[in-house]
DRENBA-978757 format. One record per residue (C-alpha): y, x, z; residue number from 1. Coordinates in Angstrom, 2 decimals, decimal comma. Example, Ala and Ser with C-alpha at 12.3 -4.5 7.8 and 13.67 -1.06 7.14 Angstrom:
BEGIN
        c2        c1        c3     n
     -4,50     12,30      7,80     1
     -1,06     13,67      7,14     2
//
This chain:
BEGIN
        c2        c1        c3     n
     23,76      2,31    -32,01     1
     22,38      2,11    -35,45     2
     20,64     -1,31    -36,37     3
     19,71     -3,03    -39,45     4
     17,84     -6,25    -40,35     5
     14,22     -5,42    -42,40     6
     12,13     -2,38    -41,55     7
     12,40     -1,97    -45,23     8
     16,40     -0,89    -44,36     9
     15,43      1,50    -42,31    10
     18,12      4,19    -43,80    11
     17,06      6,87    -46,26    12
     15,28      9,99    -44,98    13
     14,50      8,67    -41,47    14
     12,46     11,27    -39,79    15
      9,87     10,26    -37,01    16
     10,69      8,30    -33,77    17
      9,63      6,44    -30,43    18
      9,51      2,85    -31,57    19
      9,17      0,20    -28,63    20
      8,35     -3,35    -29,62    21
      9,23     -6,57    -28,47    22
     11,27     -9,76    -28,04    23
     13,02     -7,98    -25,66    24
     14,78    -10,71    -24,69    25
     17,52    -10,56    -21,50    26
     16,97     -6,71    -21,51    27
     16,21     -7,52    -17,93    28
     15,35     -5,20    -15,14    29
     10,89     -4,80    -16,38    30
     12,60     -4,13    -20,20    31
     14,83     -1,89    -18,70    32
     12,27      0,27    -17,49    33
     10,72     -0,33    -20,23    34
     13,29      0,84    -22,77    35
     14,50      4,15    -20,36    36
     11,73      5,16    -20,96    37
     11,20      4,57    -24,56    38
     14,56      7,08    -24,46    39
     13,50      9,38    -21,94    40
      9,97      9,94    -24,09    41
     11,94      9,97    -27,23    42
     14,49     12,77    -25,46    43
     11,19     14,98    -24,69    44
     10,15     15,30    -28,24    45
     13,77     15,37    -29,71    46
     13,40     12,27    -31,27    47
     15,30      9,07    -32,15    48
     14,58      5,67    -29,93    49
     13,96      3,12    -32,13    50
     13,54     -0,48    -30,82    51
     11,63     -3,27    -33,28    52
     12,84     -7,06    -32,12    53
     12,63    -10,17    -34,25    54
     14,34    -12,43    -35,17    55
     13,92    -16,15    -35,04    56
     11,98    -16,19    -31,96    57
      8,26    -16,72    -32,54    58
      7,30    -19,35    -30,96    59
      9,49    -21,38    -33,38    60
      7,69    -20,07    -36,37    61
      3,98    -20,32    -35,20    62
      4,73    -23,85    -33,01    63
      7,76    -25,30    -35,30    64
      9,77    -27,17    -32,39    65
      8,80    -24,76    -29,49    66
     11,33    -22,04    -29,49    67
     12,39    -21,21    -25,40    68
     16,22    -21,57    -24,49    69
     16,98    -17,48    -25,58    70
     18,99    -14,92    -23,40    71
     20,95    -12,92    -25,01    72
     21,89    -12,99    -28,60    73
     20,99    -10,29    -30,97    74
     24,02     -8,99    -30,87    75
     24,80     -9,10    -26,86    76
     20,94     -7,26    -27,40    77
     22,36     -4,42    -29,43    78
     25,12     -3,78    -27,44    79
     22,70     -3,72    -23,69    80
     20,87     -1,61    -26,40    81
     23,68      0,75    -26,66    82
     24,21      0,93    -22,96    83
     20,49      2,35    -22,05    84
     21,05      5,03    -24,79    85
     18,61      3,70    -27,38    86
     19,56      5,22    -30,84    87
     18,72      2,62    -33,56    88
     17,55     -1,01    -33,26    89
     15,61     -2,53    -36,48    90
     16,16     -6,64    -36,21    91
     12,70     -7,93    -38,53    92
     13,24    -11,40    -39,50    93
     10,00    -13,17    -38,41    94
      8,44    -15,49    -40,87    95
      5,66    -17,53    -41,46    96
      4,86    -14,82    -43,48    97
      4,75    -12,21    -41,64    98
      3,13    -14,63    -38,54    99
     -0,29    -14,22    -40,58   100
     -0,33    -10,19    -40,70   101
     -3,79     -8,33    -39,62   102
     -2,55     -6,09    -36,81   103
     -3,72     -2,99    -39,07   104
     -0,66     -4,75    -40,92   105
      1,40     -5,49    -38,89   106
      1,21     -1,74    -37,49   107
      1,45     -0,41    -40,31   108
      4,45     -2,60    -41,69   109
      6,58     -2,50    -38,39   110
      5,98      1,01    -36,92   111
      4,55      3,34    -39,39   112
      5,89      2,78    -43,03   113
      9,69      3,14    -42,43   114
     10,13      3,87    -38,80   115
      7,40      6,63    -38,95   116
      6,67      6,41    -35,32   117
      4,71      9,36    -33,44   118
      4,52      7,11    -30,18   119
      4,82      3,26    -29,28   120
      6,21      3,10    -25,85   121
      4,92     -1,09    -24,90   122
      4,54     -3,36    -21,98   123
      0,46     -3,42    -20,93   124
      0,22     -7,22    -21,74   125
      1,71     -6,34    -25,40   126
     -0,05     -8,30    -27,72   127
      0,43     -7,91    -31,84   128
     -0,36    -10,21    -35,45   129
     -2,11    -13,06    -36,33   130
     -2,82    -14,99    -33,69   131
     -2,18    -12,75    -31,09   132
     -5,08    -10,69    -32,26   133
     -4,05     -6,62    -32,06   134
     -3,62     -5,46    -27,67   135
     -2,58     -2,53    -26,48   136
     -5,99     -1,44    -26,68   137
     -6,68     -2,07    -30,51   138
     -2,55      0,02    -30,74   139
     -3,90      2,71    -29,49   140
     -7,23      2,80    -32,06   141
     -4,69      2,15    -34,92   142
     -2,41      4,86    -33,01   143
     -5,54      7,46    -33,91   144
     -5,97      6,07    -37,75   145
     -2,31      6,08    -37,82   146
     -0,69      9,29    -36,26   147
      0,75      8,32    -33,52   148
      0,66      7,97    -29,41   149
      0,52      5,14    -27,30   150
      2,45      4,79    -23,94   151
      2,03      2,07    -21,59   152
      4,26      1,01    -19,49   153
      3,19     -1,48    -16,13   154
      4,33     -5,01    -16,01   155
      7,41     -4,39    -13,50   156
      8,24     -7,39     -9,80   157
     10,22     -9,06     -8,20   158
      8,48     -9,13     -5,27   159
      4,76    -11,13     -6,27   160
      6,82    -12,69     -9,14   161
      6,13    -10,60    -12,58   162
      9,48    -10,47    -14,28   163
      9,52    -12,03    -17,44   164
     12,09    -13,40    -19,65   165
      9,91    -17,32    -18,89   166
     10,68    -16,11    -15,48   167
     14,52    -15,75    -15,01   168
     14,77    -19,15    -17,91   169
     12,82    -21,21    -15,53   170
     15,61    -19,61    -12,70   171
     18,53    -20,45    -15,06   172
     17,23    -24,20    -15,34   173
     17,68    -24,26    -12,05   174
     20,71    -23,36    -11,96   175
     19,82    -20,47     -9,31   176
     22,24    -17,93    -10,32   177
     21,95    -15,38     -7,87   178
     17,76    -15,24     -8,42   179
     18,36    -14,75    -12,60   180
     20,79    -12,03    -11,75   181
     18,79     -9,70     -9,23   182
     15,48    -10,17    -11,91   183
     18,37     -9,20    -15,14   184
     20,00     -6,76    -13,48   185
     23,59     -8,48    -13,68   186
     25,33    -12,33    -14,60   187
     23,36    -14,41    -16,94   188
     25,74    -15,29    -19,39   189
     26,34    -17,33    -22,73   190
     28,28    -16,67    -25,19   191
     30,57    -18,80    -28,11   192
     33,06    -20,06    -30,24   193
     35,74    -21,25    -28,00   194
     36,65    -25,17    -29,80   195
     38,75    -27,98    -29,29   196
     37,18    -30,65    -26,88   197
     38,87    -33,23    -25,51   198
     42,21    -31,54    -23,20   199
     41,59    -34,11    -20,56   200
     41,34    -30,65    -18,74   201
     44,70    -29,81    -19,47   202
     46,08    -32,94    -18,74   203
     44,32    -33,33    -15,05   204
     45,95    -29,57    -14,57   205
     43,22    -27,50    -15,08   206
     42,58    -26,47    -19,26   207
     39,38    -25,27    -19,63   208
     37,90    -23,37    -22,40   209
     35,70    -25,48    -24,35   210
     32,28    -23,16    -25,35   211
     30,49    -23,74    -27,77   212
     27,26    -22,41    -27,85   213
     24,81    -21,22    -30,39   214
     21,60    -23,87    -30,47   215
     18,79    -22,27    -28,01   216
     20,83    -20,98    -26,04   217
     19,62    -20,67    -22,09   218
     22,32    -22,98    -20,43   219
     22,05    -23,77    -17,24   220
     21,65    -26,79    -15,59   221
     24,79    -29,37    -15,32   222
     26,68    -28,57    -12,19   223
     30,19    -26,72    -11,48   224
     29,93    -22,84    -11,00   225
     31,71    -19,88     -9,85   226
     31,98    -17,19    -12,98   227
     33,56    -15,51    -15,88   228
     35,20    -15,71    -18,65   229
     34,70    -12,55    -20,20   230
     37,78    -12,21    -23,54   231
     37,55     -8,31    -25,04   232
     35,25     -7,12    -22,81   233
     37,62     -8,28    -20,07   234
     35,85    -10,20    -17,10   235
     38,19    -12,91    -16,00   236
     37,68    -15,38    -13,29   237
     36,70    -18,93    -13,78   238
     35,55    -22,32    -12,21   239
     33,26    -23,24    -14,91   240
     31,55    -26,75    -16,08   241
     28,33    -27,53    -17,38   242
     26,96    -31,17    -18,14   243
     28,29    -34,41    -19,93   244
     31,70    -35,23    -17,65   245
     30,47    -38,64    -16,74   246
     33,56    -39,47    -15,15   247
     34,52    -40,11    -18,32   248
     31,55    -41,32    -19,76   249
     30,81    -38,23    -21,94   250
     28,07    -37,89    -23,80   251
     28,22    -34,14    -25,48   252
     27,11    -31,81    -22,85   253
     29,18    -28,82    -22,63   254
     30,06    -25,85    -21,47   255
     33,98    -25,84    -20,03   256
     35,65    -22,35    -18,15   257
     38,83    -22,99    -16,17   258
     40,39    -19,61    -16,44   259
     42,04    -18,67    -13,03   260
     46,00    -18,14    -13,40   261
     45,64    -17,63    -17,38   262
     47,58    -19,51    -20,00   263
     46,73    -17,59    -23,13   264
     44,85    -19,62    -25,93   265
     41,66    -18,90    -26,76   266
     40,99    -21,00    -29,89   267
     38,41    -19,39    -31,83   268
     37,57    -16,78    -30,03   269
     33,94    -15,85    -28,98   270
     33,84    -15,23    -25,79   271
     31,18    -14,73    -22,84   272
     30,72    -16,90    -19,93   273
     29,53    -15,33    -16,99   274
     27,15    -17,80    -13,91   275
     27,38    -16,02    -10,40   276
     27,27    -19,17     -8,00   277
     26,52    -23,05     -8,59   278
     29,21    -24,95     -6,14   279
     27,86    -28,46     -6,20   280
     25,94    -30,80     -9,45   281
     27,52    -32,39    -11,80   282
     29,09    -36,07    -10,42   283
     30,60    -39,25    -11,42   284
     33,66    -40,23     -9,74   285
     35,61    -43,75     -9,08   286
     39,22    -42,17     -9,74   287
     40,63    -39,63    -11,01   288
     42,29    -38,28     -8,10   289
     38,95    -37,40     -6,52   290
     38,32    -35,85     -9,19   291
     40,52    -33,28     -9,19   292
     40,66    -32,98     -5,75   293
     36,45    -31,51     -6,68   294
     38,35    -29,21     -8,86   295
     40,82    -28,02     -7,02   296
     38,11    -27,15     -4,21   297
     35,75    -25,65     -6,68   298
     38,67    -23,61     -7,51   299
     39,21    -22,51     -3,91   300
     35,44    -21,88     -3,89   301
     35,59    -19,92     -7,08   302
     38,55    -17,51     -5,87   303
     36,04    -16,84     -2,44   304
     32,80    -16,37     -4,27   305
     34,43    -13,89     -6,88   306
     36,69    -11,78     -4,39   307
     33,22    -11,35     -2,20   308
     31,48    -10,20     -5,64   309
     34,18     -7,61     -6,30   310
     34,42     -5,81     -2,78   311
//
């Protein structure tokens, strides 16, 4: 998949295309339905399929300080879109100036001037332009002016609940990783660089990879989880701790993964941490021996859960 930042950097000679536009944070099952519809429409017309998204999240620009927890980084989003068959990803820097574009200016800038949209596929609740003035009906009217068709896709649901990034963020924040995974279509992943921590885990017999996640990452609530560490695309079984390590009066909230049956050095590597099940809350133990006993139990339960998940 080709990707670029800024609509003006669209490759020269880019022909007409079928475009879908949105944040697509999480690329969850609802998004997947819409993205697959985009790819199908493009294939039927013999055109390229393009996803347009924004960075940073518009909320941070429109309402500074309100940035929601992010489910997928731009790079992870590109990886997932590639897997769904999209031909290209255009990331538009969301600035204060861009946020003030009127609906017709927004459409010309984001969809027409460089991407030459022949068709635009969006969710039925899509809003755009200054103060979200534009609706799907507005988009259809502008499509008649600028020469593109509009397909709107209904909101997908998990039972009675609409599938949305907001819903999944709430599941992650509550530590309900099974429900989050069901909505995402895969386990929730936190990515980051492995950095040096206090190295207490090594002394306790459980050396951990201290993963420094990017700002605004959607990190699950404090506790211990069964999951996997993703290294170079390979999943490795891991017991994961999220929290401040209260037994040692820690203050910094961390994501630490103890990779089972593993001895390689991970420092400096970019890895992913996938959460399957919350085993317990974060606890403060009066004795180190009690902590290590709990950690041994966490590892045993992690093995059992992953064995079931892999069968």
